[in-house]
N, C-alpha and C positions, 0 to 999 in steps of 0.2 A: 673572445667571441663565443667559444663553446661554453664557457662558464656562464655567460649571460643568458644564452639560450636555455641551458639547464635550469637556471634560476627561474626564468619565465615559465618554463614547463612545469616546474614544481609548484609555483604559485597558482597556475591554472588548474592543476590536478587538485590541490588542496582547496581551492575555491569551490570545487564541485562536491566536496565532502559534506555529508549531512543530509543530502537529498531532501526529503519531505520536511525536515525540521529546520532547513536553512533559513536563518533570520528569525526564527520563532523562539529560540532559546529552549531551555528544558533539556531533558536527557536525550541522548542519541536514539534514533529509531531502533526498534527491535527488528529481528529478521522477519517476523510476521508482518510488521508494519511496512517494512521495505518491500516485501513480496506483494502486500496489498496495494501499495502505491504503484508498483511496477505493473502488476497484472490486472488490477481492478479499478484503480483510481481514475483512469480516463473516462470510465462510464458511471462510476458510483461516487456519490458525495458521502464523505465520512469526516466529520469535524476533527476527530482525534488524529487522523492521518493528513489533514490539510488538503483533502481532495474535494473537487467541486464538479465531478462528472454529472451529466444530466441524461445521458442515453439510458442508463439503468436506474434502478430505484435509489432514492435518498435513504441511505441506511440509518441515519439518525432519526428519521421520521418513521421508517418501517420497524425499527428495533427488532431485527430477527434474532432468534436463538442460534446458538452454535450449530445445533442439528439442522436448522433451516438453511443456514449458510452452507454447510457441508453438502446438503442435498442439492442446493442450487449450483454449487461448484461441480458436482458430479453429473447433474442432468442438463445443465445449461438451458434454463427456461428462456423462452422468447428468442431474442437475437444473441443471447449470451452463448459463447462456445462451451461445449462440454469439456469437462476435465481440464479447465484452464490452469489449475495447479493440482498436483496429485500427492498422494501418500501423506506423510507426516506434515509436509508443507501445507496441504489443504486443511488439516486439522488445526494447525497453528493459526492460519488465517481465520478460520471459522471461530476459534476461541477469541482471537484478537478482536474481531468485529463484535461478537457478543459482549465481551467485556467493555468495549468502547461505547456501546449503546446501553450499558448497564442492565444486561439481561442474563 
């Protein structure tokens, strides 16, 4: 019985692996993509991350530079919270978004 429960738990844990790329194929998500999905994806649409948020801007349409994303992360324009991610993580997310929208 314990073995069966452990096997079920392992399957459930492994089924959740892959996050944003689940079912999409391709390489596993980067840490910047994972952070973007977790911290930004509920509000922002970004095709590369598979997010469809609508409360914030559609980043594919806006095509912000890394500097613009970093500024938005730090200042929190509109309803966006300030410093949603910080330090190196903020720079990684900003670069990820800029690369994803080809800027």
